[in-house]
N, C-alpha and C positions, 0 to 999 in steps of 0.2 A: 587313574580313575577315569572311567568313561561315563558319559551321560546316558541315562536310559533312553531308549528310543520309544516313541509313542506306539502303543500296540494297535490302535484303531485308526491310524492315519497312514495312507500310502505316501510315497515320495512326491507324487503329483499334488496331493492334498497339502502336504507340508510346503511345497513350492507356492501353491496358491495362497496359503496363509501368509507366507513371507511377502508376496506381492500385495496382499491386503494390508499388511502392516505398513509397508512403504507408502501406499496410497493414503492410509489414515494419517500417517505422519505428515504427508504433504497437505492434506486438507486441514489438519490442525495448525500447521505452520502458516497457512493462508489466513487463518482466523486469529493468529497470535497478534499481539500488539506490536506495531513498529513505531509507536509514538516516540520512543527514545531516538531511533534512527532519524525520523522526520524532524525531531527537535534539533538535532545536530545540523541538518540540512537547512533549516529555517533560522538557525541561530537563536532559538528560544530556549530558555533554561527550564527543562522539565526533568525533575529528579525521579518521578514515579511513573512507571509504565503501567498504563491501564489495561484492562482485559477486554477491550472492544474489538470487534471484528476489523480486519485489515481494510476491507473495502469501505467501511464507514469512516475510518480515519482518513483515507485518501480522498474520499468524496467530500468530507468536511474541510480538508485542506484546500481542495479545489474551490469550494464555495467561499472560503476565507480569502483566497486569491482574487476572486471576482469582487468581493466587497472592498478589499484594499485598493484595487485598481479603480473601482467606481468612486471611492472617496477622493482620490487624487485627481481623477478626471473632473469630478464636480467642483473641486477647488479651482482647477484650471479654467473651467467654463465660467466660474464666478468672477474671474479676473484676478485671482490671487497670484502675485508674482512668484511666491514659493511653489504653488501648484503648477504653474506654467513651467517653471524650471525643472520640477521633478517629473513631469509628464513623459518625456522621451525615455528616461531611465526606467520609470515605472512600467511603461508599455513594453519595453524589451524584457524586463524581469517577468512581467505577467505572461508574455508569450512563451518564455522559456519554462517557467514553473508549471503553467497549465499544460504544456505539451508533455512534460515529464509526468505529471499526475495522470493525464489521459493515457499515456503509454503504460503506466503501472496498472491501470484498470484493464487495459487490453491484455497485458501479460497475465493478470489474474484470471481473466475470462478464458484465455487459451489454456491455462494450466487446469482450471476446473473442467473444461471440456475434455482435455486429455485424461484427467483422473476419472471422469464419468465413463469414458470409453472403456477403461480397464475394468 
């Protein structure tokens, strides 16, 4: 059994439709939720994946990283021995995680630029 070929579409149009489907899938994947992936990386127990856009999730995680580091820094500045002990580790963790989040945002920006060129 063979599939019927469309009567009103040329091979070029079918190829362009295929490219459009690939680009739409890429745009949809960029907006899909990666909260489950991020929860594994952050070691937070999230059982439900929300339907928020990807960039919002990454930007929210970056904001949370700033807040967590600011809390430990404030504890260290207040003279807390626990805060002073945690500060070097927190600073290294903050640099690593914020660099990863920023690189994710750059990769998403590049992919959207490439998708829009097509």
